[in-house]
N, CA, C and O atoms as a GROMACS GRO file, in nm:
protein
  516
    1MET      N    1  -0.935   0.749   1.451
    1MET     CA    2  -1.031   0.802   1.356
    1MET      C    3  -1.064   0.695   1.254
    1MET      O    4  -0.974   0.643   1.188
    2LYS      N    5  -1.190   0.661   1.240
    2LYS     CA    6  -1.235   0.559   1.145
    2LYS      C    7  -1.239   0.619   1.006
    2LYS      O    8  -1.293   0.728   0.985
    3LYS      N    9  -1.182   0.548   0.911
    3LYS     CA   10  -1.180   0.594   0.773
    3LYS      C   11  -1.293   0.527   0.696
    3LYS      O   12  -1.318   0.407   0.712
    4ASP      N   13  -1.361   0.604   0.613
    4ASP     CA   14  -1.466   0.548   0.528
    4ASP      C   15  -1.402   0.462   0.421
    4ASP      O   16  -1.291   0.489   0.376
    5LYS      N   17  -1.474   0.359   0.382
    5LYS     CA   18  -1.426   0.272   0.274
    5LYS      C   19  -1.432   0.351   0.144
    5LYS      O   20  -1.534   0.413   0.112
    6VAL      N   21  -1.324   0.347   0.070
    6VAL     CA   22  -1.313   0.422  -0.054
    6VAL      C   23  -1.311   0.326  -0.171
    6VAL      O   24  -1.247   0.221  -0.164
    7ASN      N   25  -1.380   0.360  -0.277
    7ASN     CA   26  -1.377   0.280  -0.398
    7ASN      C   27  -1.246   0.310  -0.470
    7ASN      O   28  -1.229   0.418  -0.528
    8ILE      N   29  -1.154   0.215  -0.466
    8ILE     CA   30  -1.022   0.235  -0.524
    8ILE      C   31  -1.028   0.209  -0.673
    8ILE      O   32  -1.068   0.102  -0.718
    9LYS      N   33  -0.986   0.309  -0.750
    9LYS     CA   34  -0.985   0.294  -0.895
    9LYS      C   35  -0.842   0.284  -0.941
    9LYS      O   36  -0.768   0.382  -0.938
   10GLY      N   37  -0.802   0.166  -0.984
   10GLY     CA   38  -0.669   0.146  -1.036
   10GLY      C   39  -0.565   0.124  -0.928
   10GLY      O   40  -0.589   0.143  -0.809
   11GLU      N   41  -0.449   0.085  -0.974
   11GLU     CA   42  -0.337   0.062  -0.885
   11GLU      C   43  -0.251   0.186  -0.879
   11GLU      O   44  -0.259   0.274  -0.964
   12LEU      N   45  -0.169   0.190  -0.777
   12LEU     CA   46  -0.076   0.301  -0.762
   12LEU      C   47   0.051   0.273  -0.842
   12LEU      O   48   0.094   0.158  -0.854
   13THR      N   49   0.109   0.378  -0.895
   13THR     CA   50   0.239   0.365  -0.959
   13THR      C   51   0.343   0.345  -0.848
   13THR      O   52   0.313   0.361  -0.730
   14LYS      N   53   0.464   0.310  -0.887
   14LYS     CA   54   0.571   0.291  -0.789
   14LYS      C   55   0.593   0.419  -0.707
   14LYS      O   56   0.608   0.414  -0.585
   15ALA      N   57   0.596   0.534  -0.774
   15ALA     CA   58   0.617   0.662  -0.706
   15ALA      C   59   0.501   0.694  -0.612
   15ALA      O   60   0.523   0.743  -0.501
   16GLU      N   61   0.380   0.668  -0.657
   16GLU     CA   62   0.262   0.694  -0.572
   16GLU      C   63   0.260   0.603  -0.450
   16GLU      O   64   0.229   0.648  -0.340
   17LEU      N   65   0.294   0.476  -0.469
   17LEU     CA   66   0.296   0.382  -0.358
   17LEU      C   67   0.403   0.421  -0.257
   17LEU      O   68   0.379   0.413  -0.136
   18GLN      N   69   0.518   0.463  -0.304
   18GLN     CA   70   0.624   0.506  -0.212
   18GLN      C   71   0.577   0.623  -0.126
   18GLN      O   72   0.598   0.624  -0.005
   19LEU      N   73   0.514   0.720  -0.188
   19LEU     CA   74   0.463   0.835  -0.113
   19LEU      C   75   0.353   0.793  -0.016
   19LEU      O   76   0.348   0.840   0.097
   20MET      N   77   0.264   0.704  -0.060
   20MET     CA   78   0.157   0.657   0.029
   20MET      C   79   0.214   0.585   0.150
   20MET      O   80   0.161   0.598   0.260
   21GLN      N   81   0.322   0.509   0.132
   21GLN     CA   82   0.383   0.441   0.246
   21GLN      C   83   0.433   0.542   0.348
   21GLN      O   84   0.419   0.520   0.469
   22TYR      N   85   0.492   0.652   0.303
   22TYR     CA   86   0.535   0.757   0.395
   22TYR      C   87   0.414   0.820   0.465
   22TYR      O   88   0.417   0.845   0.585
   23LEU      N   89   0.309   0.844   0.388
   23LEU     CA   90   0.190   0.908   0.445
   23LEU      C   91   0.117   0.814   0.541
   23LEU      O   92   0.069   0.858   0.645
   24TRP      N   93   0.109   0.686   0.509
   24TRP     CA   94   0.048   0.589   0.602
   24TRP      C   95   0.126   0.585   0.733
   24TRP      O   96   0.066   0.579   0.840
   25ARG      N   97   0.258   0.590   0.723
   25ARG     CA   98   0.341   0.585   0.843
   25ARG      C   99   0.319   0.711   0.928
   25ARG      O  100   0.309   0.702   1.050
   26ARG      N  101   0.312   0.827   0.864
   26ARG     CA  102   0.296   0.953   0.936
   26ARG      C  103   0.151   0.980   0.979
   26ARG      O  104   0.129   1.046   1.080
   27GLU      N  105   0.056   0.931   0.904
   27GLU     CA  106  -0.089   0.953   0.921
   27GLU      C  107  -0.136   1.088   0.867
   27GLU      O  108  -0.248   1.098   0.818
   28LYS      N  109  -0.054   1.190   0.876
   28LYS     CA  110  -0.082   1.319   0.813
   28LYS      C  111   0.051   1.392   0.799
   28LYS      O  112   0.141   1.376   0.881
   29ALA      N  113   0.062   1.473   0.692
   29ALA     CA  114   0.190   1.540   0.667
   29ALA      C  115   0.174   1.653   0.567
   29ALA      O  116   0.085   1.653   0.482
   30PHE      N  117   0.265   1.748   0.580
   30PHE     CA  118   0.281   1.852   0.480
   30PHE      C  119   0.380   1.801   0.374
   30PHE      O  120   0.455   1.707   0.401
   31VAL      N  121   0.380   1.861   0.257
   31VAL     CA  122   0.469   1.816   0.150
   31VAL      C  123   0.615   1.819   0.197
   31VAL      O  124   0.692   1.727   0.167
   32ASN      N  125   0.654   1.924   0.270
   32ASN     CA  126   0.794   1.931   0.320
   32ASN      C  127   0.828   1.810   0.406
   32ASN      O  128   0.940   1.759   0.398
   33ASP      N  129   0.733   1.765   0.489
   33ASP     CA  130   0.756   1.647   0.572
   33ASP      C  131   0.780   1.524   0.485
   33ASP      O  132   0.869   1.443   0.513
   34LEU      N  133   0.701   1.511   0.382
   34LEU     CA  134   0.714   1.394   0.294
   34LEU      C  135   0.846   1.396   0.218
   34LEU      O  136   0.908   1.291   0.199
   35VAL      N  137   0.891   1.513   0.176
   35VAL     CA  138   1.019   1.523   0.106
   35VAL      C  139   1.131   1.470   0.195
   35VAL      O  140   1.222   1.403   0.147
   36THR      N  141   1.125   1.500   0.324
   36THR     CA  142   1.232   1.456   0.415
   36THR      C  143   1.234   1.304   0.432
   36THR      O  144   1.337   1.248   0.470
   37ASP      N  145   1.123   1.237   0.405
   37ASP     CA  146   1.116   1.091   0.419
   37ASP      C  147   1.190   1.018   0.307
   37ASP      O  148   1.232   0.903   0.325
   38TYR      N  149   1.207   1.082   0.194
   38TYR     CA  150   1.273   1.017   0.081
   38TYR      C  151   1.422   1.002   0.106
   38TYR      O  152   1.483   1.086   0.172
   39PRO      N  153   1.481   0.894   0.054
   39PRO     CA  154   1.626   0.880   0.064
   39PRO      C  155   1.695   0.980  -0.031
   39PRO      O  156   1.633   1.032  -0.123
   40ASP      N  157   1.821   1.004  -0.006
   40ASP     CA  158   1.899   1.092  -0.095
   40ASP      C  159   1.926   1.019  -0.225
   40ASP      O  160   1.949   0.898  -0.222
   41PRO      N  161   1.926   1.084  -0.338
   41PRO     CA  162   1.892   1.225  -0.356
   41PRO      C  163   1.740   1.245  -0.348
   41PRO      O  164   1.663   1.176  -0.414
   42LYS      N  165   1.698   1.339  -0.267
   42LYS     CA  166   1.556   1.365  -0.245
   42LYS      C  167   1.494   1.428  -0.369
   42LYS      O  168   1.558   1.507  -0.438
   43PRO      N  169   1.368   1.394  -0.396
   43PRO     CA  170   1.300   1.458  -0.510
   43PRO      C  171   1.271   1.604  -0.478
   43PRO      O  172   1.271   1.645  -0.362
   44ALA      N  173   1.246   1.680  -0.581
   44ALA     CA  174   1.211   1.821  -0.564
   44ALA      C  175   1.075   1.834  -0.495
   44ALA      O  176   0.989   1.747  -0.509
   45TYR      N  177   1.057   1.942  -0.423
   45TYR     CA  178   0.931   1.972  -0.356
   45TYR      C  179   0.816   1.964  -0.457
   45TYR      O  180   0.713   1.903  -0.428
   46ASN      N  181   0.834   2.025  -0.575
   46ASN     CA  182   0.727   2.026  -0.676
   46ASN      C  183   0.691   1.885  -0.723
   46ASN      O  184   0.575   1.859  -0.754
   47THR      N  185   0.788   1.796  -0.729
   47THR     CA  186   0.762   1.658  -0.770
   47THR      C  187   0.673   1.589  -0.669
   47THR      O  188   0.574   1.524  -0.705
   48VAL      N  189   0.708   1.602  -0.542
   48VAL     CA  190   0.627   1.541  -0.435
   48VAL      C  191   0.489   1.603  -0.432
   48VAL      O  192   0.389   1.532  -0.415
   49SER      N  193   0.482   1.734  -0.446
   49SER     CA  194   0.353   1.803  -0.448
   49SER      C  195   0.265   1.753  -0.562
   49SER      O  196   0.144   1.735  -0.544
   50THR      N  197   0.324   1.730  -0.678
   50THR     CA  198   0.248   1.679  -0.793
   50THR      C  199   0.195   1.538  -0.765
   50THR      O  200   0.080   1.509  -0.796
   51ILE      N  201   0.279   1.453  -0.707
   51ILE     CA  202   0.235   1.316  -0.676
   51ILE      C  203   0.120   1.318  -0.576
   51ILE      O  204   0.024   1.242  -0.590
   52VAL      N  205   0.128   1.403  -0.476
   52VAL     CA  206   0.021   1.414  -0.375
   52VAL      C  207  -0.109   1.459  -0.441
   52VAL      O  208  -0.215   1.406  -0.411
   53ARG      N  209  -0.101   1.556  -0.530
   53ARG     CA  210  -0.222   1.604  -0.597
   53ARG      C  211  -0.283   1.496  -0.687
   53ARG      O  212  -0.405   1.486  -0.698
   54ILE      N  213  -0.198   1.415  -0.752
   54ILE     CA  214  -0.248   1.303  -0.833
   54ILE      C  215  -0.320   1.203  -0.742
   54ILE      O  216  -0.428   1.154  -0.776
   55LEU      N  217  -0.260   1.173  -0.628
   55LEU     CA  218  -0.323   1.080  -0.532
   55LEU      C  219  -0.456   1.135  -0.482
   55LEU      O  220  -0.550   1.060  -0.457
   56GLU      N  221  -0.463   1.266  -0.467
   56GLU     CA  222  -0.588   1.328  -0.424
   56GLU      C  223  -0.695   1.312  -0.532
   56GLU      O  224  -0.811   1.283  -0.502
   57LYS      N  225  -0.658   1.332  -0.658
   57LYS     CA  226  -0.752   1.315  -0.769
   57LYS      C  227  -0.800   1.170  -0.779
   57LYS      O  228  -0.915   1.145  -0.815
   58LYS      N  229  -0.711   1.075  -0.747
   58LYS     CA  230  -0.746   0.933  -0.751
   58LYS      C  231  -0.830   0.890  -0.631
   58LYS      O  232  -0.883   0.779  -0.631
   59GLY      N  233  -0.843   0.975  -0.530
   59GLY     CA  234  -0.924   0.942  -0.414
   59GLY      C  235  -0.849   0.870  -0.302
   59GLY      O  236  -0.911   0.814  -0.213
   60PHE      N  237  -0.717   0.872  -0.307
   60PHE     CA  238  -0.638   0.807  -0.203
   60PHE      C  239  -0.602   0.901  -0.089
   60PHE      O  240  -0.575   0.857   0.023
   61VAL      N  241  -0.602   1.030  -0.118
   61VAL     CA  242  -0.554   1.131  -0.023
   61VAL      C  243  -0.651   1.249  -0.023
   61VAL      O  244  -0.715   1.278  -0.124
   62SER      N  245  -0.660   1.316   0.092
   62SER     CA  246  -0.730   1.443   0.100
   62SER      C  247  -0.642   1.539   0.180
   62SER      O  248  -0.532   1.503   0.222
   63HIS      N  249  -0.691   1.661   0.200
   63HIS     CA  250  -0.610   1.757   0.274
   63HIS      C  251  -0.696   1.849   0.359
   63HIS      O  252  -0.816   1.864   0.339
   64LYS      N  253  -0.630   1.909   0.454
   64LYS     CA  254  -0.688   2.016   0.536
   64LYS      C  255  -0.606   2.141   0.506
   64LYS      O  256  -0.483   2.137   0.510
   65SER      N  257  -0.674   2.250   0.476
   65SER     CA  258  -0.605   2.374   0.440
   65SER      C  259  -0.576   2.460   0.562
   65SER      O  260  -0.660   2.474   0.652
   66TYR      N  261  -0.458   2.516   0.563
   66TYR     CA  262  -0.416   2.616   0.661
   66TYR      C  263  -0.365   2.735   0.581
   66TYR      O  264  -0.245   2.747   0.555
   67GLY      N  265  -0.456   2.822   0.542
   67GLY     CA  266  -0.418   2.930   0.452
   67GLY      C  267  -0.380   2.872   0.317
   67GLY      O  268  -0.459   2.803   0.254
   68LYS      N  269  -0.256   2.899   0.273
   68LYS     CA  270  -0.209   2.847   0.145
   68LYS      C  271  -0.139   2.712   0.160
   68LYS      O  272  -0.096   2.654   0.060
   69THR      N  273  -0.128   2.664   0.282
   69THR     CA  274  -0.059   2.537   0.308
   69THR      C  275  -0.161   2.426   0.324
   69THR      O  276  -0.270   2.448   0.376
   70HIS      N  277  -0.126   2.306   0.280
   70HIS     CA  278  -0.214   2.190   0.291
   70HIS      C  279  -0.147   2.080   0.371
   70HIS      O  280  -0.030   2.047   0.350
   71GLU      N  281  -0.223   2.024   0.463
   71GLU     CA  282  -0.178   1.905   0.536
   71GLU      C  283  -0.255   1.787   0.479
   71GLU      O  284  -0.378   1.784   0.482
   72TYR      N  285  -0.181   1.689   0.429
   72TYR     CA  286  -0.242   1.576   0.361
   72TYR      C  287  -0.257   1.457   0.454
   72TYR      O  288  -0.179   1.438   0.546
   73PHE      N  289  -0.360   1.376   0.427
   73PHE     CA  290  -0.384   1.255   0.505
   73PHE      C  291  -0.446   1.149   0.413
   73PHE      O  292  -0.516   1.183   0.318
   74PRO      N  293  -0.418   1.022   0.442
   74PRO     CA  294  -0.470   0.914   0.356
   74PRO      C  295  -0.620   0.894   0.378
   74PRO      O  296  -0.670   0.903   0.490
   75LEU      N  297  -0.689   0.866   0.271
   75LEU     CA  298  -0.830   0.827   0.278
   75LEU      C  299  -0.845   0.675   0.272
   75LEU      O  300  -0.948   0.620   0.311
   76VAL      N  301  -0.741   0.609   0.225
   76VAL     CA  302  -0.742   0.464   0.210
   76VAL      C  303  -0.650   0.404   0.315
   76VAL      O  304  -0.535   0.447   0.329
   77VAL      N  305  -0.700   0.307   0.388
   77VAL     CA  306  -0.620   0.236   0.487
   77VAL      C  307  -0.523   0.144   0.414
   77VAL      O  308  -0.559   0.082   0.314
   78GLN      N  309  -0.400   0.136   0.463
   78GLN     CA  310  -0.297   0.057   0.396
   78GLN      C  311  -0.342  -0.088   0.375
   78GLN      O  312  -0.323  -0.143   0.266
   79GLU      N  313  -0.400  -0.149   0.475
   79GLU     CA  314  -0.444  -0.288   0.464
   79GLU      C  315  -0.554  -0.304   0.358
   79GLU      O  316  -0.559  -0.404   0.287
   80GLU      N  317  -0.640  -0.204   0.348
   80GLU     CA  318  -0.747  -0.206   0.248
   80GLU      C  319  -0.687  -0.204   0.106
   80GLU      O  320  -0.733  -0.277   0.019
   81TYR      N  321  -0.585  -0.122   0.085
   81TYR     CA  322  -0.519  -0.118  -0.045
   81TYR      C  323  -0.449  -0.251  -0.073
   81TYR      O  324  -0.460  -0.306  -0.182
   82LEU      N  325  -0.378  -0.302   0.027
   82LEU     CA  326  -0.306  -0.429   0.011
   82LEU      C  327  -0.402  -0.542  -0.023
   82LEU      O  328  -0.372  -0.624  -0.109
   83ASN      N  329  -0.516  -0.548   0.044
   83ASN     CA  330  -0.616  -0.651   0.014
   83ASN      C  331  -0.662  -0.643  -0.132
   83ASN      O  332  -0.668  -0.745  -0.200
   84GLY      N  333  -0.692  -0.523  -0.178
   84GLY     CA  334  -0.735  -0.506  -0.317
   84GLY      C  335  -0.625  -0.541  -0.415
   84GLY      O  336  -0.651  -0.604  -0.518
   85TYR      N  337  -0.504  -0.500  -0.384
   85TYR     CA  338  -0.390  -0.528  -0.471
   85TYR      C  339  -0.365  -0.678  -0.480
   85TYR      O  340  -0.347  -0.733  -0.589
   86MET      N  341  -0.364  -0.745  -0.366
   86MET     CA  342  -0.338  -0.889  -0.365
   86MET      C  343  -0.451  -0.968  -0.430
   86MET      O  344  -0.425  -1.069  -0.496
   87ASN      N  345  -0.574  -0.923  -0.414
   87ASN     CA  346  -0.685  -0.989  -0.483
   87ASN      C  347  -0.668  -0.977  -0.634
   87ASN      O  348  -0.699  -1.070  -0.708
   88ASN      N  349  -0.619  -0.862  -0.680
   88ASN     CA  350  -0.594  -0.843  -0.823
   88ASN      C  351  -0.484  -0.938  -0.871
   88ASN      O  352  -0.497  -0.999  -0.977
   89VAL      N  353  -0.376  -0.951  -0.792
   89VAL     CA  354  -0.268  -1.044  -0.827
   89VAL      C  355  -0.322  -1.187  -0.832
   89VAL      O  356  -0.293  -1.262  -0.925
   90LEU      N  357  -0.401  -1.223  -0.731
   90LEU     CA  358  -0.459  -1.357  -0.725
   90LEU      C  359  -0.546  -1.385  -0.847
   90LEU      O  360  -0.535  -1.492  -0.907
   91ASN      N  361  -0.629  -1.291  -0.884
   91ASN     CA  362  -0.718  -1.308  -1.000
   91ASN      C  363  -0.641  -1.310  -1.132
   91ASN      O  364  -0.669  -1.392  -1.219
   92THR      N  365  -0.546  -1.219  -1.146
   92THR     CA  366  -0.476  -1.202  -1.273
   92THR      C  367  -0.378  -1.314  -1.303
   92THR      O  368  -0.370  -1.363  -1.415
   93PHE      N  369  -0.302  -1.355  -1.201
   93PHE     CA  370  -0.192  -1.449  -1.225
   93PHE      C  371  -0.220  -1.592  -1.179
   93PHE      O  372  -0.154  -1.685  -1.224
   94PHE      N  373  -0.317  -1.612  -1.089
   94PHE     CA  374  -0.337  -1.743  -1.030
   94PHE      C  375  -0.481  -1.794  -1.042
   94PHE      O  376  -0.523  -1.880  -0.964
   95SER      N  377  -0.556  -1.741  -1.138
   95SER     CA  378  -0.693  -1.785  -1.166
   95SER      C  379  -0.778  -1.788  -1.039
   95SER      O  380  -0.861  -1.876  -1.021
   96ASN      N  381  -0.756  -1.688  -0.953
   96ASN     CA  382  -0.832  -1.674  -0.829
   96ASN      C  383  -0.816  -1.796  -0.737
   96ASN      O  384  -0.907  -1.829  -0.662
   97SER      N  385  -0.701  -1.861  -0.745
   97SER     CA  386  -0.675  -1.981  -0.665
   97SER      C  387  -0.562  -1.954  -0.566
   97SER      O  388  -0.447  -1.934  -0.605
   98VAL      N  389  -0.597  -1.954  -0.438
   98VAL     CA  390  -0.496  -1.934  -0.334
   98VAL      C  391  -0.395  -2.048  -0.337
   98VAL      O  392  -0.275  -2.027  -0.318
   99SER      N  393  -0.443  -2.170  -0.360
   99SER     CA  394  -0.350  -2.284  -0.363
   99SER      C  395  -0.250  -2.271  -0.477
   99SER      O  396  -0.133  -2.307  -0.461
  100ASN      N  397  -0.292  -2.220  -0.593
  100ASN     CA  398  -0.198  -2.197  -0.703
  100ASN      C  399  -0.093  -2.093  -0.664
  100ASN      O  400   0.025  -2.108  -0.696
  101MET      N  401  -0.136  -1.989  -0.595
  101MET     CA  402  -0.043  -1.884  -0.554
  101MET      C  403   0.056  -1.937  -0.450
  101MET      O  404   0.176  -1.912  -0.461
  102VAL      N  405   0.006  -2.008  -0.350
  102VAL     CA  406   0.094  -2.062  -0.247
  102VAL      C  407   0.191  -2.163  -0.309
  102VAL      O  408   0.309  -2.164  -0.274
  103SER      N  409   0.142  -2.245  -0.399
  103SER     CA  410   0.227  -2.343  -0.467
  103SER      C  411   0.338  -2.273  -0.544
  103SER      O  412   0.454  -2.316  -0.539
  104PHE      N  413   0.306  -2.167  -0.612
  104PHE     CA  414   0.404  -2.090  -0.687
  104PHE      C  415   0.516  -2.041  -0.595
  104PHE      O  416   0.634  -2.057  -0.627
  105PHE      N  417   0.480  -1.983  -0.482
  105PHE     CA  418   0.580  -1.926  -0.392
  105PHE      C  419   0.658  -2.033  -0.314
  105PHE      O  420   0.776  -2.014  -0.284
  106THR      N  421   0.594  -2.143  -0.283
  106THR     CA  422   0.665  -2.246  -0.207
  106THR      C  423   0.762  -2.325  -0.293
  106THR      O  424   0.853  -2.389  -0.240
  107LYS      N  425   0.745  -2.321  -0.424
  107LYS     CA  426   0.839  -2.389  -0.514
  107LYS      C  427   0.966  -2.308  -0.535
  107LYS      O  428   1.065  -2.359  -0.589
  108LYS      N  429   0.965  -2.182  -0.494
  108LYS     CA  430   1.082  -2.098  -0.508
  108LYS      C  431   1.189  -2.141  -0.408
  108LYS      O  432   1.158  -2.178  -0.296
  109GLU      N  433   1.314  -2.135  -0.449
  109GLU     CA  434   1.424  -2.171  -0.362
  109GLU      C  435   1.438  -2.077  -0.242
  109GLU      O  436   1.496  -2.113  -0.141
  110SER      N  437   1.384  -1.957  -0.254
  110SER     CA  438   1.400  -1.857  -0.149
  110SER      C  439   1.312  -1.883  -0.026
  110SER      O  440   1.326  -1.814   0.075
  111VAL      N  441   1.223  -1.981  -0.033
  111VAL     CA  442   1.138  -2.013   0.082
  111VAL      C  443   1.214  -2.106   0.175
  111VAL      O  444   1.254  -2.216   0.136
  112SER      N  445   1.235  -2.060   0.298
  112SER     CA  446   1.312  -2.139   0.394
  112SER      C  447   1.224  -2.246   0.458
  112SER      O  448   1.101  -2.242   0.447
  113LYS      N  449   1.287  -2.341   0.523
  113LYS     CA  450   1.214  -2.445   0.595
  113LYS      C  451   1.130  -2.384   0.706
  113LYS      O  452   1.018  -2.429   0.732
  114ASP      N  453   1.182  -2.281   0.771
  114ASP     CA  454   1.106  -2.213   0.877
  114ASP      C  455   0.979  -2.149   0.820
  114ASP      O  456   0.873  -2.154   0.882
  115GLU      N  457   0.991  -2.089   0.701
  115GLU     CA  458   0.873  -2.029   0.639
  115GLU      C  459   0.771  -2.135   0.599
  115GLU      O  460   0.651  -2.114   0.614
  116LEU      N  461   0.820  -2.248   0.549
  116LEU     CA  462   0.728  -2.357   0.515
  116LEU      C  463   0.656  -2.408   0.639
  116LEU      O  464   0.536  -2.436   0.635
  117GLU      N  465   0.728  -2.420   0.748
  117GLU     CA  466   0.666  -2.463   0.874
  117GLU      C  467   0.562  -2.361   0.920
  117GLU      O  468   0.456  -2.398   0.971
  118GLU      N  469   0.592  -2.234   0.903
  118GLU     CA  470   0.496  -2.129   0.939
  118GLU      C  471   0.371  -2.138   0.853
  118GLU      O  472   0.260  -2.121   0.903
  119LEU      N  473   0.388  -2.164   0.724
  119LEU     CA  474   0.272  -2.182   0.635
  119LEU      C  475   0.186  -2.301   0.681
  119LEU      O  476   0.064  -2.292   0.684
  120LYS      N  477   0.251  -2.409   0.716
  120LYS     CA  478   0.178  -2.527   0.766
  120LYS      C  479   0.100  -2.492   0.892
  120LYS      O  480  -0.015  -2.532   0.908
  121ARG      N  481   0.164  -2.418   0.983
  121ARG     CA  482   0.098  -2.378   1.107
  121ARG      C  483  -0.025  -2.291   1.078
  121ARG      O  484  -0.131  -2.309   1.138
  122ILE      N  485  -0.010  -2.196   0.985
  122ILE     CA  486  -0.122  -2.108   0.948
  122ILE      C  487  -0.237  -2.191   0.891
  122ILE      O  488  -0.352  -2.171   0.928
  123LEU      N  489  -0.205  -2.283   0.800
  123LEU     CA  490  -0.308  -2.366   0.740
  123LEU      C  491  -0.376  -2.454   0.844
  123LEU      O  492  -0.498  -2.471   0.840
  124ASN      N  493  -0.299  -2.511   0.936
  124ASN     CA  494  -0.358  -2.591   1.044
  124ASN      C  495  -0.450  -2.507   1.131
  124ASN      O  496  -0.558  -2.553   1.169
  125ASP      N  497  -0.408  -2.386   1.162
  125ASP     CA  498  -0.492  -2.297   1.243
  125ASP      C  499  -0.622  -2.262   1.171
  125ASP      O  500  -0.728  -2.257   1.232
  126LEU      N  501  -0.613  -2.240   1.039
  126LEU     CA  502  -0.734  -2.209   0.960
  126LEU      C  503  -0.828  -2.329   0.956
  126LEU      O  504  -0.950  -2.315   0.962
  127ASP      N  505  -0.769  -2.447   0.946
  127ASP     CA  506  -0.848  -2.570   0.941
  127ASP      C  507  -0.924  -2.593   1.070
  127ASP      O  508  -1.034  -2.647   1.069
  128LYS      N  509  -0.866  -2.551   1.184
  128LYS     CA  510  -0.930  -2.569   1.314
  128LYS      C  511  -1.047  -2.474   1.334
  128LYS      O  512  -1.138  -2.503   1.411
  129ASN      N  513  -1.045  -2.360   1.264
  129ASN     CA  514  -1.152  -2.261   1.278
  129ASN      C  515  -1.259  -2.292   1.183
  129ASN      O  516  -1.360  -2.221   1.177
   0.00000   0.00000   0.00000
């Protein structure tokens, strides 16, 4: 099913993003299903229901009604959200410069030699195209 492009307003909170990750994985779910995805101690049903309704108001989620029950589904594709989020990070912290961002991460001790080689391979592949 093709999803329409949604105008994303604002970023998700940590709690909203966690719920969206469960919903993206499931593709559609009832609140009870989402509660089971959380690690212990699981949040209350009402807490998850509130987060879903907030996401619906923000335009990230919609629902199909079955009587008094709602089955929720994402309106925003995960990759679409990630692209917008990363563009915001790039603009806010790295003056819209990919090289500044890559330089920042490659100077970290946590980047292995294998990861650096992978970055070089990616850049070489981009250069060939």
